[in-house]
Phi, psi and omega in degrees: 000317181300320181294321178298313183297319179296317179298320180294320179296320180296322178301315180294321179292338183281358176300145181234170179247138177258008181286143181296149179295133187269136174225132180293127177302148174294142181291120180277050181224166181295159183281346186216159176287144181297151172064025174045076182299142183298132181294145176250182188253331187247141179272127186290332186290338182255011189245117178287153186290339176293328178279337182276325182250091189277350181296121179302318180298317178296316177304317180295324178290316183290320177301318179297313183299320182291342177267323191244349181298128188285325176294326176293320177298323181293312179302319173299322175293324178297323178296314181293327179290314179295327176296319180298315176299320174300314183297322175296320179286321176297328180292339177291346181279346182243154179296133177263120180249134174244145171262121179243149173213139185200165178226133180235134176222146180207155180226129180254117179299162184301319182287349176254354182276146177286343180265350183079010179231152180295137181244133176241130181230141176230153180209133175243133180225137171232128186206158164258121189249143175264104180296152183316122184230126183272127172282113189275065180299321191258006176075023183290314180291325177296323180290323177295320178297318183294321177294320176299314180299318180294324180288320173304309182295326177294322176292326176293315180297319179295323177292325179294321183294319180295320183297312178298320179294324183292319178298317181292323185287325177294317178299320180291317180296327176293317181292323175299317177295322178294323179297307178304321177297314176300313182291326179292324180292318176301318178293323179293315174301320179293323180294317182292324178293318178289332172294316176297321180296315180304313178296318180296314182292325179294322177291323181291327176288329178294331180260007172088003179277333175245148180269178180291330181298314176301319180294314179300317179299317181292322181296313179297317180294327176296310181290330171302316178295325178297317181293320181291320177297316177296321173302314182287325176297319174304313180293327176300311179302316179298319182292321177297319181292322178296324181286324176296324181291321178292317185289334177091356182205154171293149180237128180252336186267359178282126177254118182269074181235008180274157179261155178300322184291349180264006188283331173072020177273123185244116186274059178259039181285135178285131186278332181062198178263141182305319182298337182260324185280313188294324185286354175259001178286141183304320181294324179287323174294324179292320179294327177288324177291327171295325176292327173296316181296314178298326178291322174296321181296330175302314180299317183293319178298322175294322186289344180287353175280342189253165186296151173243132178248126179231147181243135172225138178193175180205150173217127183188221184218150182215148180202156174291335188233150179293329181291333181263015190293329182247020172293160174299139181085005181267007182301144180214138176213164176212144181218125186225081171289149182220137176242130179239122180236113181295137181248294184233112177236017178054042175081012181296312183295318177299320179296318179300318179297316176299317178302311177301320184287322177296323179290333174289324179297313175305313182300320180296310181299319178295321179295317181295318180296317174302317177297320182290317179295323178292322177299314182298315181299314179294319178299316176301315182289326175293321177291321178296323178304313182288318185278334174293329178291319175295318181294320180297316179301312183296318180293325175296321176296321177295319179300318177295318179296318175298322180296312179300315177301321175297317177304314183289318177295324174297323179287324178294324179289321179296327180278357180078015182280324185227166179281173179285339179297331177292315179297313181302318180296320179295321179297312181300316182293319179295318178296317180298319184294313180302316179296325182287330179292315178298312180297323177293318178300317173298322178297323177292323176290319179294323178295320177299315178300313185289325177298320177298325179283319185294328177274010176073037184305145171062000000 
């Protein structure tokens, strides 16, 4: 028995693979980021999102999203499904044994019996059966198992990529909500200021100090501020709803009273070399696993041209009566090897090989496209990180200048040197500058969150 087992193991080990040797395609991207991106201090791949997003409220929202987001649940279930399919395919590489027990009874009438008498027969069987098992000489079953494993790993990497995207999207939605909250507060303050100015000019018109033109200008500015406030309140509600959808459940304890400048997110991530950073991204790894699956399927398609040897058998005991089922001499066995060699399939095997080869070409192109898209994403974000810092600094300086201009315009109007139109123009420019500062600050935080994802953070 030991010799037979050793021989059987040697036969299994003798199997070979007809799949092409896999070589990772060269990355079709530049060797360095464009414009010599400024170096950063921290490596995104080793940085947990808790450390990158220090705001406790944002951390709570991200944690809730990772627990309750329905799309992430679907992605996790897809991983479990792919893992199960891989387990099914892997099981085909090993013999499957079944324990069977049965009873068969028959009666042959006298006119059909060779003895001229009615015959009654019974049979009881208990056996361990070997379900049809293929000796995988050419690696067909192994290639199918390898393809299933790669598909499972691709699904797992895709789930990691979605999880990372979800972290960045929740952070971005939180920043948008803070932006809308700040801009709405600015619009509310502007509306109150213009309402007071409108009342003041109305009283001055009643006593003949101000004319109708000044009042109409103040009245128009007041209603414009009302419209802008309503627009921003609508956008703030939409931002809150978007955040609730990402989190996966309503949140009641979150107080949106923080400023964007208080978030503490610093986009000081090290860019590294494209050839090192991009191949570690989950979406790129998922594309490579799909390429590995396509490569393995070619081996399975090639093996379809060659003979298949399958084994079917059973070993157990049989008897005419249930009582004698385990008596001495009741051993029973069967062994049915089979050889199958395709002769004429009208090009089916060749067509399947062509399909597998074409799918590998598609997988290579998709892998290279994923790398190119990842390179562009990182390059855009690196450029945005540097330029948004300069833009924000310039806008903050412009805001200070417009605030000083409004102060002087108010003084000139009070002194009767200029008309109210000059004051109104200064108010509009200051309000626009304030809104631009808030929007640019939010854009910088969004860039930081997206760069964390693009560099394969955490």
